[in-house]
C-alpha positions in Angstrom: 65.1 23.6 80.0 61.8 21.7 80.5 62.0 18.0 80.8 59.6 15.9 78.7 57.9 14.1 81.6 55.5 12.1 79.4 58.5 10.6 77.6 59.9 9.6 81.0 56.7 7.9 82.0 56.5 6.0 78.7 60.1 4.9 78.9 59.4 3.4 82.3 56.8 0.9 80.9 58.2 -2.3 79.4 57.5 -2.8 75.7 57.3 -6.5 75.7 55.2 -8.8 77.9 56.8 -12.1 78.5 53.9 -13.4 80.6 52.0 -14.8 77.7 55.0 -15.8 75.6 54.8 -19.3 74.0 58.2 -20.3 75.3 57.1 -19.9 78.9 54.6 -22.7 78.6 56.4 -25.6 80.0 59.9 -25.0 81.3 61.7 -28.3 81.7 64.8 -27.1 83.6 67.1 -24.1 84.1 70.7 -23.8 83.3 72.6 -23.7 86.6 74.9 -20.6 86.1 72.9 -18.4 83.8 69.3 -19.3 85.0 68.2 -19.6 81.4 65.0 -21.6 81.1 65.0 -24.6 78.8 61.5 -25.1 77.3 60.0 -28.5 76.6 59.9 -29.9 73.1 56.1 -29.3 73.0 56.6 -25.6 73.9 59.2 -25.2 71.1 56.8 -26.8 68.6 53.9 -24.6 69.7 56.1 -21.5 69.4 57.3 -22.5 65.9 53.7 -23.1 64.8 52.6 -19.7 66.1 55.5 -18.0 64.3 54.7 -19.8 61.0 51.0 -18.9 61.1 51.6 -15.3 62.1 54.4 -14.4 59.8 54.2 -11.4 57.5 55.0 -13.4 54.3 
């Protein structure tokens, strides 16, 4: 059977880009065990404003 090589190439590329995400703006600190970034209050407000203005409804 032939493999679908174009599908394999497509699956290797990430779908989401977190480099430009609103929550990455200003990271205040990181949780010690899980390394989860905690955003600043300003970043949370900016992300909420972006979601509110770009919602489908």
